N, C-alpha and C positions, 0 to 999 in steps of 0.2 A: 877660805876653799874653791879649788880650781871646777871651772864649769867645763861639762863635756858636750860636743854638739852633738846634734839631736836627728843629722844627715846620717842615713845609711853610709858603712864605710864604700860599700858596693857602687852606688851611686857617687859619688866623691871621684871613685879610681876610675869611674865612666866617663865621668865631666872632665878631668883632668889629662886622659887620655887622647878625650876629644879636641881639647886645646893644643894640645901636642901636636895634631894631624893637623890641624889648622894652620899651625904656628909653620910647619913643614911645607905645607903648599905653600901659603904666604912667600915663604922665602926662595922656593922654586920657582915663585911666577916672578919674583923680584931680580933673581939672579937671570930668567931668561928674558925679562924686559932689557936689562942691562948689556944682554948678550954672553957673557958669562957661561950660561950653562944654557944647550938646546934642550929643551922641555917643550918646544912645539910640538912633537905627536902625543904628549902623554897630557899636556895643557888645553889640545884643543878642545874634549868635550865642555871642559868649563868654560872655553869663551866662547864656544858656540852658547852655550847656556847663559851665558850674560851679554851677548852679542857683542862680543870685544872683537875686533877685529884683527890678527895676528900681522903682525910688522912683515910687507915684504923686504926682502933683501937686496939693495939696490948695489950694483957693480958698477963703481966708481970708476972702473978703468973702460967700460963700454963704451966707443968711442960714440955709437947713436943712442947716449943715454939720454941728450937733450932733445932729439928727434923725438925720441920715443913718450918723454914728458908731454912734449909739447901734443904729440899724437893723440895719448891717454886726456889731455885737456879739452881738446879738440872733439874727440869722439863724448866728452862728460858735457861740453856746451852743445853738442848736434843733438846728443839727449834730452835738453832741458830745453832746448827749440823745438824737438816734436813735442813734448809734452806741451810746449805753451801752445805751437800751432795744431793739436789734436783738441784743448780746452777751446782756442777759439772756434775751431769747426764746428765744435759740440753748440757754443751758443750761435752761432750764425744758422745750424742746421734747427735749433728753436725759434731763432727769430724768423727764417723762412718759413715755421710751421706756423706763426703766428700771423704773418702775412699773408700767406696762404687762405688762412681760412677768412681773415679779414676782405680780403680779395672776393671769396666766395659766399661771406654774406653780402657784401657790396653788389654783385653779382646777382644775389639772389633780389635785393632789396628794389635793381634797378628793372630787375625783369615784371614787378610786380608795379611797380610806374609807371611801364611801359604799360602793361594790362589796364589800370586803371584810367591812363590817359584815352586808352584806346576806348572803352568804355564809357568814358564821360563825351568823348569826342561824338562816339555813336548815339549817347543821350541827347547830346544838342542838334544833332543831325536829326535827330527822333523829331525833336523839340520845332527846330526850323521847319520841317517838312510840315509836321502838323499844323503849326500856326501857319503856315502859307495853304494848306487845306484849308481851315476855317476861314482865312481871309477871302479865298475865292468861292467858298459857297457864302460867306455873307454878304459878298460883291452880287451873286446870284440873286439871292433872294431878296436883298435890296430892291433889284431891277424888276423884280416879277411882282404883279399884281399883290397889296397885303395880303387878300383870302386865299391866294393861292398859293402863298409862301405860308402860310399859318397851316393849310392843310396839309403840306407837305411835314412841316414842324410835328404836327400831331400824331405822325405815324413815328418819329423817330427816337431815339433813346432821351430820357429827358437831360442826362447831363453833357451832353454832344449839342442839344439845344440851348441850355444853358451856356456852353463854350462859344456858341454861336452868337449869342446874344452880346457877350460881354466883349466880344472881336469885334463886332458891331458897332455898341457905344463906342470903343475906343477908337475904331476908324472916323466914328462922325464929331466926335471930340477933336482927333488931329485935323480933322478940314475946318471946325468950328461952325458945324451944321448940327441941327438938333437929329436925336437920336428916333428912328422908328420904331426902336423896339418899345415903346409904352403902347405905341397902337396895335402893335403885334401880341401884343401880353392882353390887351381890350379884345382883341378878336377872337383869342384861345375859348376854350370851353372853360368855366369857373374850377374844378376839378385842375385840370390839366397847368390852367396859370397860377392855380396857387402851389401845387406841389413843386414848380418851376419856380417860384418866390422865395418858398421856402428854403429849396434846397440851396439856391444860389446867395441869398444873404444870410 
């Protein structure tokens, strides 16, 4: 018993017509490629759709043919070179930006270091000046009668008195002499001496 297809007749006819049209276009395309038929104007939309570059007709009798081809190659080489130069320029610009940023950071750090150095030098100078002043006051007190020196110290700030006493002991130790500091403390009022010893030690 014969079997019949379930595909509608209209659909089969449509598919067959579509196949015939595709075969016709394929045949025209092949004939155009072989140069038998000039179908460039008709096939231009299809070529552009599939990004197919049409063949350029070469005039072999043109005496400038080689020069033109060399010139075209030179143009291509120049284009490639310009692209490479643009790429290198972009890389150089990026590197230049990074270098400039690093230079700015280094400059900022250098300024900070200079400011810190200036502050440190100022603190050292202030420390040297203060040490010199304390040594002068210690020398003056040492040359005074002890009671007179203690009378002046009793009116001074406790911390400043402590600093003078420390310097006096250091100077005495450096010269290999006995310090007068214990004697000064013994002449002070008990409250003042106790406060000095408490904050000193």
